Every structure is written in structure tokens, then in C-alpha cells.
C-alpha atoms as a printed R data frame, in Angstrom:
    type eleno elety resid chain resno       x       y       z
1   ATOM     1    CA   UNK     A     1 150.735 214.568 111.300
2   ATOM     2    CA   UNK     A     2 148.967 215.205 108.033
3   ATOM     3    CA   UNK     A     3 149.576 218.377 106.287
4   ATOM     4    CA   UNK     A     4 146.574 219.418 103.818
5   ATOM     5    CA   UNK     A     5 148.477 220.151 100.368
6   ATOM     6    CA   UNK     A     6 145.896 221.708  97.262
7   ATOM     7    CA   UNK     A     7 146.286 223.063  94.112
8   ATOM     8    CA   UNK     A     8 144.534 226.392  92.268
9   ATOM     9    CA   UNK     A     9 144.614 225.835  88.715
10  ATOM    10    CA   UNK     A    10 142.728 228.224  86.065
11  ATOM    11    CA   UNK     A    11 143.527 229.968  82.968
12  ATOM    12    CA   UNK     A    12 145.961 233.132  83.459
13  ATOM    13    CA   UNK     A    13 145.691 234.410  79.535
14  ATOM    14    CA   UNK     A    14 144.338 233.770  76.105
15  ATOM    15    CA   UNK     A    15 145.397 235.173  72.936
16  ATOM    16    CA   UNK     A    16 146.229 233.641  68.942
17  ATOM    17    CA   UNK     A    17 149.651 233.393  68.237
18  ATOM    18    CA   UNK     A    18 149.634 236.248  65.183
19  ATOM    19    CA   UNK     A    19 150.841 235.039  61.781
20  ATOM    20    CA   UNK     A    20 151.122 231.569  62.370
21  ATOM    21    CA   UNK     A    21 149.910 227.991  60.647
22  ATOM    22    CA   UNK     A    22 148.887 225.312  61.936
23  ATOM    23    CA   UNK     A    23 151.507 222.139  61.469
24  ATOM    24    CA   UNK     A    24 148.704 219.889  61.030
25  ATOM    25    CA   UNK     A    25 146.594 221.442  58.455
26  ATOM    26    CA   UNK     A    26 148.135 224.502  57.582
27  ATOM    27    CA   UNK     A    27 145.130 226.896  58.557
28  ATOM    28    CA   UNK     A    28 146.433 230.052  59.091
29  ATOM    29    CA   UNK     A    29 146.039 232.622  62.226
30  ATOM    30    CA   UNK     A    30 144.046 230.096  63.742
31  ATOM    31    CA   UNK     A    31 146.260 228.734  66.738
32  ATOM    32    CA   UNK     A    32 144.749 230.138  70.136
33  ATOM    33    CA   UNK     A    33 147.016 229.264  72.978
34  ATOM    34    CA   UNK     A    34 146.009 229.527  77.079
35  ATOM    35    CA   UNK     A    35 148.707 229.747  79.854
36  ATOM    36    CA   UNK     A    36 146.930 227.942  82.683
37  ATOM    37    CA   UNK     A    37 148.824 228.345  86.148
38  ATOM    38    CA   UNK     A    38 148.149 228.698  89.909
39  ATOM    39    CA   UNK     A    39 149.652 227.668  93.437
40  ATOM    40    CA   UNK     A    40 149.960 225.354  95.604
41  ATOM    41    CA   UNK     A    41 148.594 225.855  98.763
42  ATOM    42    CA   UNK     A    42 149.040 224.175 102.532
43  ATOM    43    CA   UNK     A    43 145.652 224.043 104.264
44  ATOM    44    CA   UNK     A    44 144.306 227.512 102.386
45  ATOM    45    CA   UNK     A    45 147.350 229.342 102.135
46  ATOM    46    CA   UNK     A    46 149.184 229.992  99.049
47  ATOM    47    CA   UNK     A    47 152.553 228.599  99.297
48  ATOM    48    CA   UNK     A    48 153.941 228.854  95.688
49  ATOM    49    CA   UNK     A    49 153.224 229.442  92.324
50  ATOM    50    CA   UNK     A    50 152.815 226.065  90.267
51  ATOM    51    CA   UNK     A    51 155.049 225.908  86.656
52  ATOM    52    CA   UNK     A    52 152.800 227.720  84.433
53  ATOM    53    CA   UNK     A    53 151.603 224.969  81.059
54  ATOM    54    CA   UNK     A    54 150.991 226.466  77.855
55  ATOM    55    CA   UNK     A    55 148.153 224.614  75.355
56  ATOM    56    CA   UNK     A    56 148.085 225.862  71.760
57  ATOM    57    CA   UNK     A    57 144.777 224.455  70.207
58  ATOM    58    CA   UNK     A    58 144.204 225.195  66.345
59  ATOM    59    CA   UNK     A    59 140.308 226.059  66.050
60  ATOM    60    CA   UNK     A    60 140.258 224.669  62.464
61  ATOM    61    CA   UNK     A    61 140.853 221.058  62.986
62  ATOM    62    CA   UNK     A    62 140.968 221.347  67.191
63  ATOM    63    CA   UNK     A    63 144.109 219.343  67.236
64  ATOM    64    CA   UNK     A    64 145.924 220.748  70.506
65  ATOM    65    CA   UNK     A    65 149.557 220.513  71.235
66  ATOM    66    CA   UNK     A    66 151.785 222.120  73.861
67  ATOM    67    CA   UNK     A    67 154.108 224.920  73.378
68  ATOM    68    CA   UNK     A    68 157.390 222.519  73.257
69  ATOM    69    CA   UNK     A    69 155.947 220.335  70.167
70  ATOM    70    CA   UNK     A    70 155.539 223.440  67.979
71  ATOM    71    CA   UNK     A    71 158.222 224.386  65.379
72  ATOM    72    CA   UNK     A    72 160.853 226.546  66.422
73  ATOM    73    CA   UNK     A    73 159.387 229.370  64.101
74  ATOM    74    CA   UNK     A    74 156.212 228.835  65.797
75  ATOM    75    CA   UNK     A    75 157.521 228.972  69.376
76  ATOM    76    CA   UNK     A    76 159.744 231.964  68.086
77  ATOM    77    CA   UNK     A    77 156.683 234.169  67.555
78  ATOM    78    CA   UNK     A    78 154.915 233.007  70.554
79  ATOM    79    CA   UNK     A    79 157.751 234.210  72.934
80  ATOM    80    CA   UNK     A    80 158.306 237.659  71.204
81  ATOM    81    CA   UNK     A    81 154.313 238.380  71.033
82  ATOM    82    CA   UNK     A    82 154.558 237.167  74.924
83  ATOM    83    CA   UNK     A    83 156.967 239.601  76.202
84  ATOM    84    CA   UNK     A    84 154.470 242.387  75.246
85  ATOM    85    CA   UNK     A    85 152.399 240.887  77.471
86  ATOM    86    CA   UNK     A    86 153.755 239.039  80.122
87  ATOM    87    CA   UNK     A    87 151.659 237.190  82.679
88  ATOM    88    CA   UNK     A    88 152.951 238.570  86.051
89  ATOM    89    CA   UNK     A    89 153.055 236.036  89.221
90  ATOM    90    CA   UNK     A    90 151.229 238.201  92.480
91  ATOM    91    CA   UNK     A    91 153.569 238.010  95.277
92  ATOM    92    CA   UNK     A    92 150.687 236.713  97.755
93  ATOM    93    CA   UNK     A    93 151.371 233.240  95.823
94  ATOM    94    CA   UNK     A    94 154.076 233.116  97.786
95  ATOM    95    CA   UNK     A    95 152.913 234.261 101.125
96  ATOM    96    CA   UNK     A    96 152.821 230.824 102.616
97  ATOM    97    CA   UNK     A    97 156.741 230.771 101.888
98  ATOM    98    CA   UNK     A    98 156.926 233.892 103.679
99  ATOM    99    CA   UNK     A    99 155.258 231.966 106.883
100 ATOM   100    CA   UNK     A   100 157.029 229.180 106.688
101 ATOM   101    CA   UNK     A   101 160.569 230.892 106.721
102 ATOM   102    CA   UNK     A   102 159.056 233.289 109.435
103 ATOM   103    CA   UNK     A   103 158.452 230.651 111.615
104 ATOM   104    CA   UNK     A   104 162.136 228.497 111.237
105 ATOM   105    CA   UNK     A   105 163.825 231.732 111.541
106 ATOM   106    CA   UNK     A   106 162.195 231.846 114.804
107 ATOM   107    CA   UNK     A   107 162.621 228.472 115.718
108 ATOM   108    CA   UNK     A   108 166.155 228.671 115.196
109 ATOM   109    CA   UNK     A   109 166.538 232.054 116.573
110 ATOM   110    CA   UNK     A   110 165.095 230.448 119.819
111 ATOM   111    CA   UNK     A   111 167.173 227.277 119.455
112 ATOM   112    CA   UNK     A   112 170.297 229.619 119.833
113 ATOM   113    CA   UNK     A   113 169.259 231.579 122.889
114 ATOM   114    CA   UNK     A   114 168.110 228.731 124.669
115 ATOM   115    CA   UNK     A   115 171.245 227.066 124.028
116 ATOM   116    CA   UNK     A   116 173.226 230.291 125.285
117 ATOM   117    CA   UNK     A   117 170.960 229.939 128.777
118 ATOM   118    CA   UNK     A   118 171.916 226.365 128.730
119 ATOM   119    CA   UNK     A   119 175.744 226.983 128.816
120 ATOM   120    CA   UNK     A   120 174.811 229.510 131.753
121 ATOM   121    CA   UNK     A   121 172.694 226.967 133.739
122 ATOM   122    CA   UNK     A   122 175.923 224.468 133.368
123 ATOM   123    CA   UNK     A   123 178.348 226.589 134.443
124 ATOM   124    CA   UNK     A   124 176.373 227.632 137.487
125 ATOM   125    CA   UNK     A   125 174.213 224.903 138.388
126 ATOM   126    CA   UNK     A   126 170.843 225.516 140.826
127 ATOM   127    CA   UNK     A   127 168.487 223.272 142.847
128 ATOM   128    CA   UNK     A   128 166.014 221.764 141.070
129 ATOM   129    CA   UNK     A   129 167.733 221.873 137.424
130 ATOM   130    CA   UNK     A   130 166.899 218.781 135.432
131 ATOM   131    CA   UNK     A   131 169.471 217.726 133.016
132 ATOM   132    CA   UNK     A   132 168.137 215.270 130.184
133 ATOM   133    CA   UNK     A   133 170.735 212.939 129.378
134 ATOM   134    CA   UNK     A   134 171.578 210.719 126.148
135 ATOM   135    CA   UNK     A   135 173.693 207.850 126.963
136 ATOM   136    CA   UNK     A   136 174.256 205.838 123.421
137 ATOM   137    CA   UNK     A   137 170.463 205.994 122.787
138 ATOM   138    CA   UNK     A   138 169.822 205.772 126.129
139 ATOM   139    CA   UNK     A   139 167.706 208.701 127.632
140 ATOM   140    CA   UNK     A   140 167.197 209.651 131.050
141 ATOM   141    CA   UNK     A   141 167.132 212.712 133.730
142 ATOM   142    CA   UNK     A   142 169.477 213.862 136.030
143 ATOM   143    CA   UNK     A   143 167.994 216.212 138.983
144 ATOM   144    CA   UNK     A   144 170.271 218.787 140.729
145 ATOM   145    CA   UNK     A   145 169.534 218.184 144.806
146 ATOM   146    CA   UNK     A   146 171.937 220.712 146.165
147 ATOM   147    CA   UNK     A   147 175.217 222.844 145.368
148 ATOM   148    CA   UNK     A   148 178.221 223.583 147.437
149 ATOM   149    CA   UNK     A   149 181.013 225.380 145.963
150 ATOM   150    CA   UNK     A   150 182.606 223.236 143.212
151 ATOM   151    CA   UNK     A   151 180.515 220.320 144.545
152 ATOM   152    CA   UNK     A   152 176.967 218.971 142.824
153 ATOM   153    CA   UNK     A   153 174.942 216.628 144.484
154 ATOM   154    CA   UNK     A   154 172.390 215.222 141.956
155 ATOM   155    CA   UNK     A   155 169.388 213.057 142.334
156 ATOM   156    CA   UNK     A   156 170.011 210.227 139.669
157 ATOM   157    CA   UNK     A   157 166.412 208.970 137.734
158 ATOM   158    CA   UNK     A   158 165.746 205.048 138.309
159 ATOM   159    CA   UNK     A   159 164.386 204.879 134.906
160 ATOM   160    CA   UNK     A   160 165.007 205.511 131.461
161 ATOM   161    CA   UNK     A   161 163.318 205.212 127.884
162 ATOM   162    CA   UNK     A   162 164.907 204.220 124.573
163 ATOM   163    CA   UNK     A   163 163.152 207.501 122.851
164 ATOM   164    CA   UNK     A   164 163.630 211.129 123.853
165 ATOM   165    CA   UNK     A   165 160.258 211.760 123.363
166 ATOM   166    CA   UNK     A   166 159.174 209.710 126.510
167 ATOM   167    CA   UNK     A   167 161.305 211.497 128.879
168 ATOM   168    CA   UNK     A   168 158.778 213.897 130.489
169 ATOM   169    CA   UNK     A   169 156.654 210.165 131.653
170 ATOM   170    CA   UNK     A   170 160.018 209.611 133.582
171 ATOM   171    CA   UNK     A   171 160.594 212.751 135.328
172 ATOM   172    CA   UNK     A   172 159.021 212.064 138.317
173 ATOM   173    CA   UNK     A   173 159.809 212.892 141.783
174 ATOM   174    CA   UNK     A   174 158.811 208.947 142.938
175 ATOM   175    CA   UNK     A   175 162.177 208.076 140.247
176 ATOM   176    CA   UNK     A   176 164.759 209.714 141.990
177 ATOM   177    CA   UNK     A   177 165.913 207.630 144.798
178 ATOM   178    CA   UNK     A   178 169.937 207.431 143.791
179 ATOM   179    CA   UNK     A   179 172.367 210.489 144.475
180 ATOM   180    CA   UNK     A   180 175.738 210.897 142.953
181 ATOM   181    CA   UNK     A   181 178.250 214.008 143.168
182 ATOM   182    CA   UNK     A   182 179.887 215.840 140.534
183 ATOM   183    CA   UNK     A   183 182.150 218.671 140.153
184 ATOM   184    CA   UNK     A   184 180.974 221.419 138.083
185 ATOM   185    CA   UNK     A   185 183.700 220.507 135.916
186 ATOM   186    CA   UNK     A   186 182.213 217.040 135.099
187 ATOM   187    CA   UNK     A   187 178.767 218.234 134.350
188 ATOM   188    CA   UNK     A   188 180.429 220.494 131.773
189 ATOM   189    CA   UNK     A   189 182.350 217.667 130.168
190 ATOM   190    CA   UNK     A   190 178.710 215.932 129.445
191 ATOM   191    CA   UNK     A   191 177.395 219.234 128.621
192 ATOM   192    CA   UNK     A   192 180.185 219.522 125.783
193 ATOM   193    CA   UNK     A   193 179.984 216.484 124.716
194 ATOM   194    CA   UNK     A   194 176.100 216.136 123.860
195 ATOM   195    CA   UNK     A   195 175.683 213.937 126.899
196 ATOM   196    CA   UNK     A   196 173.584 216.430 128.906
197 ATOM   197    CA   UNK     A   197 171.576 217.957 125.754
198 ATOM   198    CA   UNK     A   198 169.234 220.033 127.645
199 ATOM   199    CA   UNK     A   199 168.806 221.797 130.671
200 ATOM   200    CA   UNK     A   200 165.364 222.515 132.564
201 ATOM   201    CA   UNK     A   201 165.322 225.122 134.904
202 ATOM   202    CA   UNK     A   202 161.607 226.868 136.339
């Protein structure tokens, strides 16, 4: 699955670094600065801001500098001047991040709740429960046929797959032709060891 990433960059602020001379031509009060910034977006949703770049150009000799390339005296003057009128990052530029955090939080919460239900399911099996098994990288399913007191009769799937993503394809009635008995404790031990890694109940 491809994620459509993009960037939006523009000039956020311009001005002149006051009382400074160009290191190249010594022209005074001719250092123009431009602050570039923007954000990364996923599809069309702004997700997080891009680190800002400050470019300085002499309006006399046209030489350009990154702020970090200028002498400390000029950088200090810029910082003092910038503190008086800083560029603020709009909160909406983080909106994609907030959405992603919300989705992730919901997925984690849903997973925790599902595990709580599965702990109840393994202790109280019902006819039709499907157990998804991972046996050393071999994936298959079991289905509950009947429950009598502590004894659980299980249909065993005839087939297995090498990847859990293909397990739904073999979970069909015609593949359940073998029967085996388990105790509830046996099943719980398999669940605790994560051999039974998921329980589906209609």
C-alpha cells in the first residue's frame, strides 16, 4: 500500500537584519532574510511542520548565505530581532499527527478489549468457536464441535498455511474432517502459550 506524501513550502517571513554589513561586499543594512517553512502532508492532511530554513541575501552583491554561515555577530543580531516578531507554527499543521494518534490509540484499545473477550471465550467454549493456531510457523484452525462439562470436542482443519494472512481461505466446513478431544485446561494452556493466538466467535 502506497502512502501519498507531499510537502508544502513557502516563505513565512521576510525582513532586513538591522545594523549588519555583508561579509562579502561590506554593504551596510543590505542583508535581507527569508524564512522558509511549511509542512509534510499525508494525502492532503497536514501532518507535521518542516524544519525552517533561513536564507540571507545581500541586496548589493546578491550573495546568499544560510544563517549558520554568517558571523556570530550577525547571527546574534538576527536572533534578537527575531524574538520580537517570531513566526508561530499553526496548530493545524499537526492535525494529521493528531488523527494518526487517535487511530493508533483506538486500535490499541480495541486490541486490549478483544484479548479480554478471548480470555473469557477460552474458559467458556461454545459450539462454533474458531481457534486460530500458530504451530511453529504453520497456521491452521480448530472449530468447537461440542462441549460437555470439562470436555471439548474439536474439529481439526485438514489444511495449514505458511502465512497467517491466508488462514481465512482454509477456514471452510469441508476442511474439518478430523475430531479430537481436549480439556478446557488443555485449550487454556495453548492460549497462554499463544499457540492459539486468536478466537473468533459469531
